[in-house]
VMD Tcl script that draws the C-alpha trace (Angstrom):
set ca {
  {62.47 83.40 106.95}
  {64.89 85.93 108.43}
  {62.89 86.31 111.63}
  {62.71 82.56 112.21}
  {66.40 82.24 111.36}
  {67.25 84.97 113.85}
  {65.26 83.23 116.57}
  {67.23 80.05 115.93}
  {70.75 81.43 115.37}
  {70.82 85.04 116.58}
  {73.82 87.01 115.33}
  {75.07 83.92 113.49}
  {72.14 84.12 111.06}
  {74.18 85.77 108.26}
  {76.61 82.83 108.29}
  {73.71 80.58 107.22}
  {72.54 82.77 104.33}
  {73.37 82.45 100.65}
  {72.94 85.18 98.07}
  {72.32 88.90 98.35}
  {70.77 90.71 101.28}
  {70.83 93.81 103.43}
  {68.53 93.75 106.44}
  {67.81 95.08 109.89}
  {66.17 93.11 112.71}
  {64.87 94.82 115.84}
  {65.17 92.56 118.89}
  {62.44 93.86 121.16}
  {63.42 91.69 124.11}
  {67.10 92.66 123.97}
  {66.36 96.28 123.02}
  {68.91 96.20 120.22}
  {69.17 96.30 116.45}
  {71.07 93.96 114.12}
  {72.23 95.28 110.74}
  {73.74 92.88 108.20}
  {74.99 92.98 104.61}
  {75.78 90.05 102.32}
  {79.27 88.67 101.95}
  {80.21 90.33 98.66}
  {78.16 93.51 99.03}
  {75.54 92.89 96.36}
  {73.13 95.04 98.37}
  {74.08 98.37 100.01}
  {73.39 99.41 103.60}
  {74.24 102.71 105.29}
  {73.57 103.89 108.83}
  {73.88 107.02 110.96}
  {74.21 107.10 114.73}
  {73.81 109.92 117.22}
  {75.33 109.83 120.69}
  {74.51 111.77 123.84}
  {76.97 113.60 126.06}
  {77.81 110.35 127.85}
  {78.74 108.69 124.55}
  {75.72 106.37 124.47}
  {73.86 105.88 121.19}
  {70.42 107.46 121.35}
  {69.50 107.21 117.67}
  {70.31 104.95 114.73}
  {68.82 105.39 111.28}
  {69.60 103.23 108.26}
  {68.91 103.15 104.54}
  {70.10 101.59 101.30}
  {70.99 105.04 99.92}
  {73.51 107.22 101.74}
  {71.77 110.34 100.48}
  {68.80 109.68 102.76}
  {71.11 109.91 105.76}
  {73.78 112.49 104.97}
  {74.95 115.07 102.45}
  {78.06 117.23 102.06}
  {77.07 119.55 104.89}
  {76.83 116.60 107.29}
  {80.27 115.33 106.25}
  {81.67 118.82 106.74}
  {80.15 118.99 110.23}
  {81.75 115.67 111.12}
  {85.16 116.86 109.96}
  {85.41 114.10 107.33}
  {84.82 116.08 104.14}
  {88.47 116.42 103.07}
  {89.29 112.77 103.73}
  {86.20 111.59 101.85}
  {87.04 113.84 98.90}
  {90.62 112.58 98.77}
  {89.56 108.95 98.74}
  {86.91 109.55 96.12}
  {89.36 111.30 93.78}
  {91.81 108.45 94.27}
  {89.39 105.56 93.69}
  {86.31 107.06 92.03}
  {83.91 105.21 94.33}
  {83.14 104.42 97.96}
  {82.33 107.87 99.33}
  {82.55 107.83 103.11}
  {83.94 105.28 105.53}
  {82.97 101.78 106.63}
  {84.50 101.64 110.12}
  {82.13 102.16 113.08}
  {82.16 105.83 114.16}
  {83.64 106.65 117.54}
  {81.14 109.46 117.97}
  {78.14 110.48 115.92}
  {78.43 109.92 112.18}
  {77.34 108.18 108.98}
  {78.93 105.00 107.69}
  {78.31 102.25 105.15}
  {78.23 98.73 106.46}
  {81.08 96.88 104.73}
  {80.44 93.83 102.58}
  {79.95 90.84 104.86}
  {79.53 93.15 107.84}
  {77.10 92.95 110.72}
  {76.52 95.49 113.45}
  {74.76 95.15 116.79}
  {73.39 98.51 117.95}
  {72.18 99.27 121.48}
  {73.83 101.88 123.68}
  {77.03 101.17 121.77}
  {78.23 99.49 118.59}
  {79.55 95.95 118.22}
  {80.85 95.27 114.74}
  {81.48 91.85 113.24}
  {82.27 90.27 109.89}
  {81.29 87.03 108.25}
  {83.85 84.31 108.69}
  {86.30 83.93 105.83}
  {85.10 81.68 103.04}
  {85.88 78.04 103.62}
  {88.34 77.14 100.89}
  {88.17 73.72 99.32}
  {90.50 70.93 100.29}
  {92.01 69.20 97.32}
  {90.93 69.63 93.71}
  {87.52 71.23 93.31}
  {85.45 70.90 90.17}
  {84.88 74.56 89.30}
  {82.55 73.61 86.47}
  {80.23 71.67 88.78}
  {80.30 74.50 91.32}
  {79.35 77.07 88.67}
  {76.56 74.84 87.39}
  {75.15 74.52 90.92}
  {75.48 78.27 91.53}
  {73.54 79.09 88.38}
  {70.86 76.46 89.06}
  {70.23 77.80 92.57}
  {69.57 81.28 91.16}
  {66.99 80.24 88.58}
  {64.09 79.99 91.02}
  {61.61 82.76 90.34}
  {57.87 83.22 90.16}
  {58.34 86.10 87.70}
  {59.89 86.18 84.18}
  {63.65 85.52 84.31}
  {66.47 85.84 81.79}
  {70.22 86.32 81.41}
  {72.29 89.30 80.37}
  {74.60 88.19 77.56}
  {77.50 90.40 76.51}
  {79.33 87.81 74.43}
  {82.15 87.63 76.95}
  {83.29 84.49 78.75}
  {81.58 85.13 82.10}
  {78.05 85.94 80.95}
  {78.26 83.28 78.22}
  {79.14 80.56 80.75}
  {76.29 81.67 83.01}
  {73.92 81.49 80.03}
  {75.25 78.05 79.06}
  {74.55 76.52 82.47}
  {71.22 78.32 82.80}
  {70.16 76.93 79.41}
  {70.85 73.39 80.69}
  {68.24 73.89 83.40}
  {65.85 76.13 81.46}
  {65.45 75.06 77.83}
  {63.29 78.13 77.17}
  {65.89 80.54 78.60}
  {65.67 84.13 77.43}
  {68.90 86.09 76.93}
  {69.42 89.79 76.33}
  {72.17 91.90 74.85}
  {72.32 95.58 74.05}
  {73.06 97.23 70.71}
  {75.09 100.36 71.43}
  {74.73 103.31 69.02}
  {78.53 103.52 68.58}
  {79.87 100.38 66.84}
  {83.20 100.69 68.68}
  {81.39 99.82 71.91}
  {78.85 97.38 70.49}
  {79.20 93.71 71.48}
  {75.76 92.61 70.29}
  {77.16 90.63 67.34}
  {79.23 88.47 69.73}
  {76.27 88.00 72.06}
  {74.04 86.93 69.19}
  {76.64 84.37 68.12}
  {76.69 82.87 71.62}
  {72.88 82.83 71.74}
  {72.68 80.95 68.44}
  {75.29 78.47 69.68}
  {73.41 77.86 72.95}
  {69.94 77.93 71.42}
  {68.47 80.59 73.71}
  {65.48 82.82 73.01}
  {67.56 85.92 72.39}
  {66.60 89.58 72.16}
  {68.97 92.35 71.11}
  {67.83 95.51 72.82}
  {68.16 98.92 71.19}
  {68.78 101.28 74.06}
  {67.59 104.83 74.41}
  {70.84 106.62 75.26}
  {69.85 109.75 77.19}
  {72.90 110.39 79.40}
  {72.27 114.00 80.38}
  {68.73 113.20 81.50}
  {69.57 109.95 83.28}
  {72.79 110.81 85.11}
  {71.30 113.28 87.66}
  {68.59 110.75 88.55}
  {71.15 107.99 89.10}
  {73.35 110.21 91.28}
  {70.30 111.22 93.29}
  {69.41 107.56 93.78}
  {73.00 106.71 94.75}
  {73.17 109.57 97.23}
  {76.91 109.95 96.57}
  {79.29 110.80 93.73}
  {80.29 107.95 91.42}
  {83.02 107.98 88.77}
  {82.19 104.82 86.80}
  {80.54 106.05 83.61}
  {79.42 102.52 82.71}
  {76.55 103.04 85.14}
  {74.80 104.74 82.21}
  {74.80 101.82 79.74}
  {74.09 99.46 82.64}
  {71.00 101.53 83.40}
  {69.96 101.57 79.75}
  {70.19 97.82 79.27}
  {68.38 97.27 82.58}
  {65.60 99.61 81.51}
  {65.24 97.85 78.17}
  {65.36 94.35 79.70}
  {62.73 95.25 82.31}
  {60.13 95.35 79.55}
  {60.63 91.58 79.21}
  {61.79 90.14 82.57}
  {61.81 91.00 86.27}
  {64.96 89.00 87.15}
  {68.23 88.77 85.22}
  {71.40 86.74 85.80}
  {74.75 88.43 85.16}
  {78.42 87.48 84.98}
  {79.62 89.96 87.60}
  {82.33 88.66 89.92}
  {84.02 86.40 87.40}
  {86.94 88.75 86.76}
  {87.71 89.23 90.45}
  {87.51 85.56 91.43}
  {89.21 84.10 88.35}
  {91.73 86.91 87.69}
  {90.30 88.38 84.51}
  {91.91 91.83 84.52}
  {95.17 92.63 82.73}
  {96.50 94.21 85.91}
  {96.71 90.78 87.52}
  {99.26 89.81 84.88}
  {101.11 93.13 85.19}
  {101.35 93.26 88.99}
  {104.34 90.88 89.43}
  {106.34 92.98 86.94}
  {105.35 96.18 88.76}
  {106.49 94.67 92.04}
  {109.94 94.03 90.58}
  {110.34 97.49 89.06}
  {108.29 99.65 91.45}
  {111.20 101.76 92.70}
  {112.27 102.56 89.13}
  {108.87 104.08 88.31}
  {109.49 107.09 90.54}
  {112.23 108.18 88.10}
  {109.97 107.92 85.06}
  {110.79 110.78 82.62}
  {108.17 113.52 82.55}
  {107.61 113.03 78.82}
  {106.29 109.54 79.46}
  {103.86 110.60 82.16}
  {101.24 112.12 79.90}
  {99.03 109.84 77.87}
  {96.27 110.75 75.50}
  {93.66 108.75 77.39}
  {93.22 108.10 81.14}
  {93.09 104.35 80.54}
  {95.99 104.26 78.06}
  {99.24 102.50 78.91}
  {101.14 105.78 78.80}
  {98.77 107.55 81.14}
  {98.80 104.58 83.51}
  {102.59 104.80 83.56}
  {102.29 108.42 84.62}
  {99.88 107.60 87.43}
  {102.02 104.66 88.53}
  {105.04 106.94 88.61}
  {103.15 109.35 90.85}
  {102.09 106.55 93.17}
  {105.63 105.15 93.26}
  {106.91 108.55 94.35}
  {104.20 108.79 97.01}
  {104.62 105.27 98.42}
  {108.00 103.53 98.78}
  {106.51 100.03 98.48}
  {104.17 98.70 95.81}
  {100.63 99.96 96.34}
  {98.35 97.45 94.63}
  {95.65 100.14 94.33}
  {97.90 102.29 92.15}
  {97.14 100.49 88.90}
  {93.58 101.81 88.86}
  {93.84 105.11 90.74}
  {91.79 107.73 88.90}
  {93.77 110.79 90.02}
  {97.43 110.50 91.01}
  {98.39 112.04 94.40}
  {99.99 115.08 92.75}
  {96.80 115.94 90.88}
  {94.68 115.36 93.98}
  {96.97 117.77 95.84}
  {96.54 120.36 93.07}
  {92.75 120.00 93.17}
  {92.46 120.15 96.96}
  {95.26 122.54 97.92}
  {95.85 122.86 101.66}
  {92.97 120.47 102.40}
  {94.95 117.54 100.95}
  {96.55 115.23 103.49}
  {98.51 112.29 102.01}
  {97.56 110.19 105.03}
  {93.95 110.27 103.79}
  {94.86 108.21 100.72}
  {93.51 104.67 100.77}
  {96.20 102.08 101.29}
  {95.86 98.33 100.88}
  {95.58 96.15 103.94}
  {98.95 94.79 105.11}
  {99.56 91.32 103.77}
  {102.34 88.83 103.27}
  {100.56 87.35 100.25}
  {101.85 87.57 96.69}
  {101.22 90.84 94.78}
  {98.52 89.17 92.65}
  {96.69 87.78 95.67}
  {96.90 91.14 97.45}
  {95.43 92.89 94.43}
  {92.65 90.31 94.16}
  {91.78 90.77 97.83}
  {91.65 94.54 97.42}
  {89.36 94.15 94.41}
  {87.07 91.87 96.41}
  {87.22 94.20 99.42}
  {86.73 97.52 97.62}
  {86.28 97.56 93.84}
  {83.68 94.79 93.57}
  {81.35 95.85 96.43}
  {81.75 99.63 96.20}
  {81.96 100.13 92.43}
  {80.73 97.21 90.32}
  {77.94 95.95 92.55}
  {76.81 99.46 93.51}
  {76.61 100.26 89.80}
  {74.61 97.13 88.96}
  {72.26 97.42 91.93}
  {71.56 101.12 91.38}
  {71.09 100.85 87.62}
  {68.83 97.81 87.90}
  {66.78 98.78 90.94}
  {66.06 102.17 89.37}
  {63.77 100.23 87.02}
  {62.73 97.50 89.52}
  {64.91 94.81 87.93}
  {66.53 92.21 90.20}
  {70.02 91.12 89.12}
  {71.55 87.90 90.47}
  {75.25 87.05 90.27}
  {76.01 83.29 90.23}
  {79.78 83.86 90.39}
  {79.27 85.28 93.89}
  {78.01 81.95 95.20}
  {79.72 81.04 98.47}
  {80.81 77.53 97.42}
  {82.03 78.65 94.00}
  {83.92 81.62 95.42}
  {85.50 79.45 98.10}
  {86.63 77.00 95.44}
  {88.12 79.76 93.29}
  {89.94 81.38 96.21}
  {91.47 78.05 97.18}
  {93.38 77.99 93.89}
  {96.74 79.67 93.42}
  {97.21 82.56 90.96}
  {99.44 80.25 88.91}
  {96.54 77.82 88.51}
  {93.98 80.52 87.73}
  {96.26 82.27 85.23}
  {97.68 79.19 83.50}
  {97.21 79.99 79.83}
  {96.83 83.73 80.41}
  {94.21 86.07 81.83}
  {91.37 84.05 83.38}
  {93.04 80.92 82.01}
  {91.21 78.33 84.12}
  {87.78 79.71 83.32}
  {88.65 79.96 79.63}
  {89.64 76.28 79.60}
  {86.19 75.42 80.98}
  {84.55 77.71 78.43}
  {86.30 76.04 75.48}
  {84.22 72.92 76.02}
  {80.95 74.84 75.67}
  {81.50 78.01 73.64}
  {82.90 78.96 70.21}
  {86.67 79.54 70.22}
  {86.18 83.00 68.71}
  {84.20 84.00 71.81}
  {86.63 82.47 74.30}
  {89.71 84.01 72.68}
  {88.46 87.48 71.82}
  {89.94 90.45 73.72}
  {88.11 91.81 76.75}
  {86.00 94.78 75.70}
  {84.18 96.05 78.76}
  {80.92 97.98 78.98}
  {82.03 101.47 77.97}
  {80.74 104.65 76.38}
  {82.65 107.41 74.53}
  {82.27 109.80 77.44}
  {85.36 111.80 76.47}
  {84.00 112.46 72.99}
  {80.61 113.44 74.38}
  {82.27 116.04 76.59}
  {84.02 117.52 73.51}
  {80.91 117.64 71.33}
  {80.12 121.36 71.41}
  {76.39 121.84 71.84}
  {75.86 118.22 72.83}
  {73.88 117.43 75.96}
  {76.86 116.10 77.94}
  {79.13 118.99 76.88}
  {76.46 121.42 78.04}
  {75.91 119.54 81.30}
  {79.64 119.47 82.03}
  {80.00 123.21 81.50}
  {76.84 124.06 83.42}
  {78.24 122.28 86.46}
  {82.01 122.56 86.42}
  {82.16 126.13 85.10}
  {79.46 127.44 87.41}
  {79.93 129.50 90.54}
  {81.06 127.25 93.41}
  {80.69 124.02 91.39}
  {81.55 121.83 94.38}
  {79.63 123.57 97.14}
  {81.35 122.95 100.49}
  {83.86 120.45 99.05}
  {87.54 121.47 99.12}
  {88.07 121.30 95.34}
  {89.59 124.30 93.56}
  {88.16 125.58 90.29}
  {91.44 126.48 88.54}
  {92.86 122.92 88.22}
  {89.45 121.72 87.02}
  {89.43 124.44 84.36}
  {92.86 123.27 83.19}
  {91.57 119.72 82.85}
  {88.59 120.94 80.79}
  {90.84 123.07 78.54}
  {93.26 120.19 77.94}
  {90.37 117.90 77.16}
  {88.46 120.23 74.84}
  {91.65 121.09 72.92}
  {92.38 117.40 72.37}
  {95.77 117.58 74.10}
  {94.63 115.05 76.68}
  {91.65 112.79 77.19}
  {90.38 113.49 80.70}
  {86.95 112.02 79.98}
  {86.82 109.65 82.96}
  {88.27 112.24 85.34}
  {85.81 114.89 84.18}
  {82.97 112.42 84.64}
  {84.18 111.87 88.21}
  {84.23 115.62 88.82}
  {80.84 116.10 87.15}
  {79.11 113.60 89.43}
  {80.94 115.08 92.41}
  {79.53 118.49 91.50}
  {76.03 117.11 90.89}
  {75.99 115.48 94.30}
  {77.57 118.40 96.16}
  {75.16 120.96 94.75}
  {71.93 118.99 94.88}
  {72.26 116.57 97.81}
  {69.16 116.99 100.00}
  {69.23 117.34 103.72}
  {68.51 114.08 105.57}
  {64.81 113.43 105.48}
  {62.33 111.09 107.05}
  {62.57 108.21 104.61}
  {65.12 106.29 106.66}
  {64.09 103.72 109.21}
  {65.07 104.57 112.78}
  {65.87 103.04 116.12}
}
mol new
graphics top color blue
foreach p $ca { graphics top sphere $p radius 0.5 }
foreach p [lrange $ca 0 end-1] q [lrange $ca 1 end] { graphics top cylinder $p $q radius 0.2 }
display resetview
């Protein structure tokens, strides 16, 4: 299909495609290579180029895992190690850069990107989504998006968390597949277990439902996932995502998920908070020190502290500040003289409203480089294909044509909740957002536990970060504060643990990548 499409449309082929893809096409007649990645970044694609003394490209290799192409030593040789480390500590994802290298170097192709490679590089992006004119029926668009993703010649089902997004996907899938199978996961810790809500939705919809009991083996699974990723990754929910994928794979080969709903329909609390932050941003820099330390890195108090640090670093509202993992001051302490504030990621300039700017940054960075990387890695590690109906081109275009006021009318994800009320129990529609989390902070404190041992084996070892410019003393302080219970640095320590795993074990580039 792709080859025939390329013959007909050439570089415009990606504009005609729907769904997830990452591909390379060698044009023998033109002597050039086309790399392309789907609009939202459901599939990853990385490449490395080598130039000769004249600046011409003499080699291009590509792979879905960055680790096949480059490790810490390669980033150090390219002079990009400090900048990559800074950005990772700030965001917790997206190691490396996505702009075409001026010389030799390794890059990820951005979501919606395409690259023509011959003696040079010509980068392009998919055209912006065509937004709908006039009122669009979101419900019809979601129904069509789900229906188009039900084709499969292998067993297919739906992940069902009991939240609005996955429940709506399951509802529309059930209309087209009366024998639909749905799957939820029973977490060992009841504080993080949503299986009761998922089972309620399944009974309401009449699906063939299975509650999966997962085998939670974090210390054994995490190194394998980081090796597959080929880069550090700070989102600890990759572990339960892997566990539910592994359990579901015993029953189906394809699963539909609700990913993308929060970004397109404004489902995060930060979308509601952003207008207030914009009004009071300058005041945050004077936040009293006593209010800057929270007990948990996702607590309101701790977020205030990080926001205060970002407000002192940037005069104008930085829409990335609400979710920054390490504030600039802590990054500076970790990296010492290697820290350069200009390496911090900043949002693209925009005249749009603060909510729209934040949504665009989530679609540009957080969705493709965190959420979709997590889902793809966790699922493909067990040969499970995950499809995301919310990332349908027509549905996304319809959602992005609506104003934040329309999407948020009635509260967080208000428009989608109004649609859900017609099909789902009110208790499901109105329940607080839970998220797919694990008690990582508690695991790190459990003396003798597998994750406590793994953390100490890595972060308290000799040269825990290899060639990376991260000092041991500030890391030791974080561990001490965490183990004593004075602070909960669980998410930050997870970020540092995976950074250490990758830095110490990343292999040299091998021969598994395809080449030009």
